[in-house]
py3Dmol code that shows the C-alpha trace and the ligand (Angstrom):
import py3Dmol

protein = """\
ATOM      1  CA  MET A   1      52.444  -1.642  21.918  1.00  0.00           C
ATOM      2  CA  PRO A   2      48.991  -1.765  20.281  1.00  0.00           C
ATOM      3  CA  VAL A   3      46.196  -0.447  22.405  1.00  0.00           C
ATOM      4  CA  ARG A   4      43.016  -2.524  22.505  1.00  0.00           C
ATOM      5  CA  HIS A   5      39.931  -0.389  22.739  1.00  0.00           C
ATOM      6  CA  ALA A   6      37.132  -1.883  24.720  1.00  0.00           C
ATOM      7  CA  ALA A   7      33.843  -1.877  22.820  1.00  0.00           C
ATOM      8  CA  ARG A   8      31.703   1.113  23.692  1.00  0.00           C
ATOM      9  CA  PRO A   9      28.115   0.295  24.650  1.00  0.00           C
ATOM     10  CA  ALA A  10      25.182   1.453  22.544  1.00  0.00           C
ATOM     11  CA  THR A  11      24.207   5.094  23.150  1.00  0.00           C
ATOM     12  CA  ASP A  12      20.775   5.992  24.529  1.00  0.00           C
ATOM     13  CA  ARG A  13      19.867   7.364  21.116  1.00  0.00           C
ATOM     14  CA  GLN A  14      20.792   4.094  19.417  1.00  0.00           C
ATOM     15  CA  VAL A  15      18.750   2.121  21.934  1.00  0.00           C
ATOM     16  CA  ALA A  16      15.719   4.378  21.500  1.00  0.00           C
ATOM     17  CA  PHE A  17      15.934   4.157  17.675  1.00  0.00           C
ATOM     18  CA  LEU A  18      16.413   0.401  17.794  1.00  0.00           C
ATOM     19  CA  ARG A  19      13.333  -0.004  20.020  1.00  0.00           C
ATOM     20  CA  SER A  20      11.112   2.035  17.696  1.00  0.00           C
ATOM     21  CA  LEU A  21      12.378   0.199  14.597  1.00  0.00           C
ATOM     22  CA  ALA A  22      11.945  -3.213  16.186  1.00  0.00           C
ATOM     23  CA  ALA A  23       8.411  -2.299  17.283  1.00  0.00           C
ATOM     24  CA  GLU A  24       7.535  -1.288  13.693  1.00  0.00           C
ATOM     25  CA  VAL A  25       9.069  -4.456  12.217  1.00  0.00           C
ATOM     26  CA  TYR A  26       7.927  -7.041  14.781  1.00  0.00           C
ATOM     27  CA  GLY A  27       4.946  -5.400  16.472  1.00  0.00           C
ATOM     28  CA  GLU A  28       4.124  -5.369  20.173  1.00  0.00           C
ATOM     29  CA  ASP A  29       6.124  -8.490  21.043  1.00  0.00           C
ATOM     30  CA  TRP A  30       9.207  -7.125  19.324  1.00  0.00           C
ATOM     31  CA  GLU A  31      11.554  -7.801  22.238  1.00  0.00           C
ATOM     32  CA  ALA A  32      10.761 -11.509  22.581  1.00  0.00           C
ATOM     33  CA  THR A  33      10.952 -11.974  18.798  1.00  0.00           C
ATOM     34  CA  LEU A  34      14.231 -10.088  18.499  1.00  0.00           C
ATOM     35  CA  ARG A  35      15.797 -12.021  21.386  1.00  0.00           C
ATOM     36  CA  ARG A  36      14.948 -15.303  19.679  1.00  0.00           C
ATOM     37  CA  GLU A  37      16.836 -14.122  16.558  1.00  0.00           C
ATOM     38  CA  GLN A  38      19.701 -12.122  18.040  1.00  0.00           C
ATOM     39  CA  PRO A  39      21.900 -12.075  21.189  1.00  0.00           C
ATOM     40  CA  LEU A  40      20.421  -8.704  22.103  1.00  0.00           C
ATOM     41  CA  ASP A  41      22.300  -8.079  25.363  1.00  0.00           C
ATOM     42  CA  ASP A  42      25.691  -8.799  23.757  1.00  0.00           C
ATOM     43  CA  ILE A  43      24.864  -6.558  20.819  1.00  0.00           C
ATOM     44  CA  LEU A  44      23.820  -3.644  23.071  1.00  0.00           C
ATOM     45  CA  ARG A  45      27.194  -3.788  24.829  1.00  0.00           C
ATOM     46  CA  ASP A  46      28.849  -2.815  21.521  1.00  0.00           C
ATOM     47  CA  SER A  47      27.819   0.355  19.721  1.00  0.00           C
ATOM     48  CA  LYS A  48      29.162  -0.954  16.370  1.00  0.00           C
ATOM     49  CA  ARG A  49      27.168  -4.168  16.571  1.00  0.00           C
ATOM     50  CA  THR A  50      24.139  -2.107  17.560  1.00  0.00           C
ATOM     51  CA  SER A  51      24.621  -0.035  14.371  1.00  0.00           C
ATOM     52  CA  GLY A  52      24.683  -3.270  12.381  1.00  0.00           C
ATOM     53  CA  LEU A  53      21.428  -4.431  13.944  1.00  0.00           C
ATOM     54  CA  ILE A  54      19.843  -1.016  13.320  1.00  0.00           C
ATOM     55  CA  ASN A  55      20.779  -1.224   9.627  1.00  0.00           C
ATOM     56  CA  PHE A  56      19.316  -4.728   9.426  1.00  0.00           C
ATOM     57  CA  LEU A  57      16.056  -3.486  10.999  1.00  0.00           C
ATOM     58  CA  ILE A  58      15.905  -0.485   8.641  1.00  0.00           C
ATOM     59  CA  GLU A  59      16.055  -2.879   5.675  1.00  0.00           C
ATOM     60  CA  ARG A  60      13.252  -5.026   7.095  1.00  0.00           C
ATOM     61  CA  ARG A  61      11.165  -1.949   7.881  1.00  0.00           C
ATOM     62  CA  ASP A  62      11.591  -0.535   4.355  1.00  0.00           C
ATOM     63  CA  ALA A  63      10.670  -3.903   2.830  1.00  0.00           C
ATOM     64  CA  ALA A  64       7.511  -4.005   4.991  1.00  0.00           C
ATOM     65  CA  ARG A  65       6.631  -0.425   3.963  1.00  0.00           C
ATOM     66  CA  ALA A  66       7.106  -1.301   0.264  1.00  0.00           C
ATOM     67  CA  GLU A  67       4.732  -4.245   0.704  1.00  0.00           C
ATOM     68  CA  ARG A  68       2.079  -2.058   2.303  1.00  0.00           C
ATOM     69  CA  LYS A  69       2.480   0.489  -0.496  1.00  0.00           C
ATOM     70  CA  ALA A  70       2.044  -2.259  -3.115  1.00  0.00           C
ATOM     71  CA  GLY A  71      -1.272  -3.089  -1.410  1.00  0.00           C
ATOM     72  CA  LEU A  72      -2.343   0.527  -1.842  1.00  0.00           C
ATOM     73  CA  PHE A  73      -1.845   0.168  -5.601  1.00  0.00           C
ATOM     74  CA  GLY A  74      -4.349  -2.655  -5.972  1.00  0.00           C
ATOM     75  CA  GLU A  75      -2.075  -5.639  -5.623  1.00  0.00           C
ATOM     76  CA  GLU A  76      -3.826  -6.978  -2.561  1.00  0.00           C
ATOM     77  CA  ARG A  77      -5.872 -10.165  -2.561  1.00  0.00           C
ATOM     78  CA  ASN A  78      -9.609 -10.142  -2.954  1.00  0.00           C
ATOM     79  CA  VAL A  79     -12.152 -12.865  -3.471  1.00  0.00           C
ATOM     80  CA  ASP A  80     -13.245 -12.590  -7.082  1.00  0.00           C
ATOM     81  CA  GLY A  81     -10.459 -10.397  -8.398  1.00  0.00           C
ATOM     82  CA  LEU A  82     -12.929  -7.708  -9.381  1.00  0.00           C
ATOM     83  CA  ASP A  83     -13.954  -6.979  -5.808  1.00  0.00           C
ATOM     84  CA  GLY A  84     -17.208  -5.357  -6.920  1.00  0.00           C
ATOM     85  CA  ARG A  85     -15.522  -3.282  -9.612  1.00  0.00           C
ATOM     86  CA  PRO A  86     -16.978  -3.061 -13.145  1.00  0.00           C
ATOM     87  CA  ASP A  87     -16.103  -5.968 -15.448  1.00  0.00           C
ATOM     88  CA  VAL A  88     -14.064  -4.056 -18.049  1.00  0.00           C
ATOM     89  CA  PRO A  89     -12.232  -6.098 -20.749  1.00  0.00           C
ATOM     90  CA  ALA A  90      -8.436  -5.924 -21.032  1.00  0.00           C
ATOM     91  CA  ALA A  91      -7.657  -3.158 -23.534  1.00  0.00           C
ATOM     92  CA  ARG A  92      -6.610   0.471 -23.747  1.00  0.00           C
ATOM     93  CA  TYR A  93      -9.135   3.225 -23.280  1.00  0.00           C
ATOM     94  CA  ALA A  94      -9.464   6.970 -23.787  1.00  0.00           C
ATOM     95  CA  LEU A  95     -11.650   9.036 -21.482  1.00  0.00           C
ATOM     96  CA  THR A  96     -12.774  12.634 -21.992  1.00  0.00           C
ATOM     97  CA  ALA A  97     -12.518  15.178 -19.180  1.00  0.00           C
ATOM     98  CA  PRO A  98     -15.165  17.935 -18.820  1.00  0.00           C
ATOM     99  CA  ASP A  99     -12.730  20.366 -20.500  1.00  0.00           C
ATOM    100  CA  GLY A 100     -12.495  18.045 -23.534  1.00  0.00           C
ATOM    101  CA  SER A 101      -8.963  16.814 -22.826  1.00  0.00           C
ATOM    102  CA  LEU A 102      -8.259  13.107 -23.241  1.00  0.00           C
ATOM    103  CA  SER A 103      -6.612  10.718 -20.777  1.00  0.00           C
ATOM    104  CA  PHE A 104      -5.423   7.214 -21.666  1.00  0.00           C
ATOM    105  CA  TRP A 105      -5.634   4.046 -19.612  1.00  0.00           C
ATOM    106  CA  GLN A 106      -4.598   0.434 -19.815  1.00  0.00           C
ATOM    107  CA  VAL A 107      -6.694  -2.290 -18.208  1.00  0.00           C
ATOM    108  CA  ASP A 108      -4.921  -5.612 -17.590  1.00  0.00           C
ATOM    109  CA  ARG A 109      -6.695  -8.869 -16.742  1.00  0.00           C
ATOM    110  CA  PRO A 110      -3.986 -11.494 -16.110  1.00  0.00           C
ATOM    111  CA  THR A 111      -5.131 -15.015 -17.011  1.00  0.00           C
ATOM    112  CA  LYS A 112      -2.079 -16.844 -15.637  1.00  0.00           C
ATOM    113  CA  GLY A 113       0.049 -16.662 -12.507  1.00  0.00           C
ATOM    114  CA  LYS A 114      -0.797 -15.414  -9.069  1.00  0.00           C
ATOM    115  CA  TRP A 115      -2.807 -12.402 -10.316  1.00  0.00           C
ATOM    116  CA  ALA A 116      -5.074 -14.468 -12.590  1.00  0.00           C
ATOM    117  CA  GLY A 117      -8.643 -13.138 -12.363  1.00  0.00           C
ATOM    118  CA  TYR A 118      -7.626  -9.704 -11.092  1.00  0.00           C
ATOM    119  CA  ILE A 119      -8.126  -6.376 -12.812  1.00  0.00           C
ATOM    120  CA  PHE A 120      -5.486  -3.627 -12.907  1.00  0.00           C
ATOM    121  CA  VAL A 121      -5.526  -0.122 -14.311  1.00  0.00           C
ATOM    122  CA  LYS A 122      -2.474   1.898 -15.331  1.00  0.00           C
ATOM    123  CA  SER A 123      -2.288   5.351 -16.872  1.00  0.00           C
ATOM    124  CA  LEU A 124      -0.711   5.629 -20.341  1.00  0.00           C
ATOM    125  CA  HIS A 125       1.515   8.450 -21.509  1.00  0.00           C
ATOM    126  CA  GLY A 126       3.153   8.928 -24.912  1.00  0.00           C
ATOM    127  CA  SER A 127       2.025   7.181 -28.088  1.00  0.00           C
ATOM    128  CA  PRO A 128       1.861   3.633 -29.549  1.00  0.00           C
ATOM    129  CA  GLY A 129       5.293   2.022 -29.707  1.00  0.00           C
ATOM    130  CA  ASP A 130       6.466   4.332 -26.933  1.00  0.00           C
ATOM    131  CA  PHE A 131       3.773   4.142 -24.283  1.00  0.00           C
ATOM    132  CA  ARG A 132       4.908   4.666 -20.720  1.00  0.00           C
ATOM    133  CA  GLN A 133       2.742   3.331 -17.916  1.00  0.00           C
ATOM    134  CA  GLY A 134       1.963   5.195 -14.709  1.00  0.00           C
ATOM    135  CA  ARG A 135       0.813   3.724 -11.419  1.00  0.00           C
ATOM    136  CA  VAL A 136      -2.666   4.498 -10.227  1.00  0.00           C
ATOM    137  CA  THR A 137      -3.922   4.186  -6.663  1.00  0.00           C
ATOM    138  CA  ARG A 138      -6.502   1.522  -5.950  1.00  0.00           C
ATOM    139  CA  GLY A 139      -9.219   4.119  -5.386  1.00  0.00           C
ATOM    140  CA  GLU A 140      -8.446   5.855  -8.668  1.00  0.00           C
ATOM    141  CA  GLN A 141      -8.418   2.486 -10.486  1.00  0.00           C
ATOM    142  CA  THR A 142     -11.978   1.871  -9.309  1.00  0.00           C
ATOM    143  CA  ASP A 143     -12.989   5.364 -10.412  1.00  0.00           C
ATOM    144  CA  ILE A 144     -11.472   4.872 -13.898  1.00  0.00           C
ATOM    145  CA  LEU A 145     -13.189   1.471 -14.311  1.00  0.00           C
ATOM    146  CA  ARG A 146     -16.548   3.066 -13.413  1.00  0.00           C
ATOM    147  CA  ARG A 147     -15.980   5.882 -15.903  1.00  0.00           C
ATOM    148  CA  ILE A 148     -15.073   3.373 -18.648  1.00  0.00           C
ATOM    149  CA  ALA A 149     -18.177   1.277 -17.864  1.00  0.00           C
ATOM    150  CA  ALA A 150     -20.404   4.380 -17.977  1.00  0.00           C
ATOM    151  CA  ASP A 151     -18.801   5.933 -21.063  1.00  0.00           C
ATOM    152  CA  ALA A 152     -20.687   6.983 -24.203  1.00  0.00           C
ATOM    153  CA  PHE A 153     -19.186   7.957 -27.566  1.00  0.00           C
ATOM    154  CA  ARG A 154     -20.780   9.078 -30.799  1.00  0.00           C
ATOM    155  CA  ASP A 155     -18.735   7.551 -33.644  1.00  0.00           C
ATOM    156  CA  GLY A 156     -20.118   8.826 -36.934  1.00  0.00           C
ATOM    157  CA  ASP A 157     -23.729   7.633 -36.975  1.00  0.00           C
ATOM    158  CA  ARG A 158     -23.147   4.990 -34.282  1.00  0.00           C
ATOM    159  CA  SER A 159     -23.806   5.522 -30.587  1.00  0.00           C
ATOM    160  CA  LEU A 160     -21.391   3.446 -28.530  1.00  0.00           C
ATOM    161  CA  THR A 161     -21.671   2.890 -24.801  1.00  0.00           C
ATOM    162  CA  GLY A 162     -19.571   1.349 -22.023  1.00  0.00           C
ATOM    163  CA  PRO A 163     -16.071  -0.081 -22.556  1.00  0.00           C
ATOM    164  CA  GLU A 164     -16.530  -0.253 -26.345  1.00  0.00           C
ATOM    165  CA  ALA A 165     -17.066   3.526 -26.425  1.00  0.00           C
ATOM    166  CA  ALA A 166     -13.868   4.293 -24.496  1.00  0.00           C
ATOM    167  CA  ALA A 167     -11.919   1.716 -26.555  1.00  0.00           C
ATOM    168  CA  VAL A 168     -13.098   3.101 -29.911  1.00  0.00           C
ATOM    169  CA  ARG A 169     -12.239   6.626 -28.723  1.00  0.00           C
ATOM    170  CA  PHE A 170      -8.712   5.349 -28.072  1.00  0.00           C
ATOM    171  CA  SER A 171      -8.565   3.637 -31.497  1.00  0.00           C
ATOM    172  CA  ARG A 172      -9.785   6.754 -33.295  1.00  0.00           C
ATOM    173  CA  HIS A 173      -7.215   8.940 -31.542  1.00  0.00           C
ATOM    174  CA  PHE A 174      -4.184   6.742 -32.230  1.00  0.00           C
ATOM    175  CA  THR A 175      -5.492   4.858 -35.340  1.00  0.00           C
ATOM    176  CA  VAL A 176      -4.562   1.504 -33.807  1.00  0.00           C
ATOM    177  CA  CYS A 177      -6.688  -1.251 -32.272  1.00  0.00           C
ATOM    178  CA  ALA A 178      -7.296  -0.431 -28.598  1.00  0.00           C
ATOM    179  CA  ALA A 179      -6.975  -4.088 -27.626  1.00  0.00           C
ATOM    180  CA  CYS A 180      -3.854  -5.270 -29.508  1.00  0.00           C
ATOM    181  CA  LEU A 181      -2.330  -2.007 -30.836  1.00  0.00           C
ATOM    182  CA  ALA A 182      -2.282  -3.374 -34.420  1.00  0.00           C
ATOM    183  CA  PRO A 183      -2.742  -0.674 -37.082  1.00  0.00           C
ATOM    184  CA  LEU A 184      -6.319  -0.711 -38.376  1.00  0.00           C
ATOM    185  CA  THR A 185      -5.639  -1.522 -42.033  1.00  0.00           C
ATOM    186  CA  ASP A 186      -8.714  -3.059 -43.646  1.00  0.00           C
ATOM    187  CA  GLU A 187     -11.810  -1.023 -44.290  1.00  0.00           C
ATOM    188  CA  GLU A 188     -14.076  -2.961 -41.951  1.00  0.00           C
ATOM    189  CA  SER A 189     -11.702  -2.548 -38.995  1.00  0.00           C
ATOM    190  CA  ARG A 190     -11.313   1.126 -39.714  1.00  0.00           C
ATOM    191  CA  ALA A 191     -15.063   1.570 -39.858  1.00  0.00           C
ATOM    192  CA  ARG A 192     -15.567  -0.343 -36.663  1.00  0.00           C
ATOM    193  CA  GLY A 193     -12.632   1.216 -34.790  1.00  0.00           C
ATOM    194  CA  LEU A 194     -11.366  -2.179 -33.596  1.00  0.00           C
ATOM    195  CA  GLY A 195      -9.733  -5.197 -35.231  1.00  0.00           C
ATOM    196  CA  PRO A 196     -12.181  -8.051 -36.149  1.00  0.00           C
ATOM    197  CA  ILE A 197     -10.985 -10.459 -33.437  1.00  0.00           C
ATOM    198  CA  CYS A 198     -10.583  -7.835 -30.709  1.00  0.00           C
ATOM    199  CA  ALA A 199     -14.043  -6.377 -31.428  1.00  0.00           C
ATOM    200  CA  LYS A 200     -15.533  -9.627 -30.028  1.00  0.00           C
ATOM    201  CA  ARG A 201     -14.194  -8.721 -26.586  1.00  0.00           C
ATOM    202  CA  PHE A 202     -16.650  -5.871 -26.199  1.00  0.00           C
TER     203      PHE A 202
END
"""
ligand_1 = """\
1
ZN
Zn -6.815 -5.836 -32.087
"""
view = py3Dmol.view(width=600, height=400)
view.addModel(protein, "pdb")
view.setStyle({"model": 0}, {"cartoon": {"style": "trace"}})
view.addModel(ligand_1, "xyz")
view.setStyle({"model": 1}, {"stick": {}})
view.zoomTo()
view.show()
C-alpha cells in the first residue's frame, strides 16, 4: 500500500532566506506585493513549493542586479547623452601613459535606437581585424574622454591637439584610419593620418 507523505512545511532557514530575497526584489512592501502574486501561506506549508518560490526570487534578484550593474557601465539615461562629458567624435583612439605605453579605446556615438545621442567608451585589445572590446566603468569612461579631449601629439612637423591627436596616434600605430579602419592607401591620407572623409569628423 503506497504511503502518502504529507508535505513538510518550510524550514526556518527557508523562511528567513525567502524574506531577505523578497525584500531585495520588492523593497519594503515585499510582503503585500508577494501576497498579491502568490498564495504565500499555502506555499509556506510545503517546503518544496517554498524552494520553487525561492528559485523564482533568486532569478528576479539576479536580473535586478544585472540591471544595476549595466547602469554602472554608462548605460543609464541622462539628459543630453553627454552628461557634461567632452564631445569626442566616434572613432578609435590611442593614448600614451606616462611610461610611454599605449592604450587603445573605441568611442561610440549611436545615432539610431534607444541610445541615440549617447557616448560610450570601450577599451580595445588586439589589432585591426581582431579587436576585442573591454567594458569600462562609467567613471573611467569620463576619464578617458577627458584625456582624449586634452591630448596633444606631434606628427612630423604638425602639432595636433584634442581628439584628432589621439586618433592620428591610433592611425600611425596600426596604419589604418582611426574612424573607419580602412587601410590608409593614398599619399594624402597617409600624410594626414586619417582617410579624407573621416578627417572631416575632427
Ligand atoms: Zn576612415
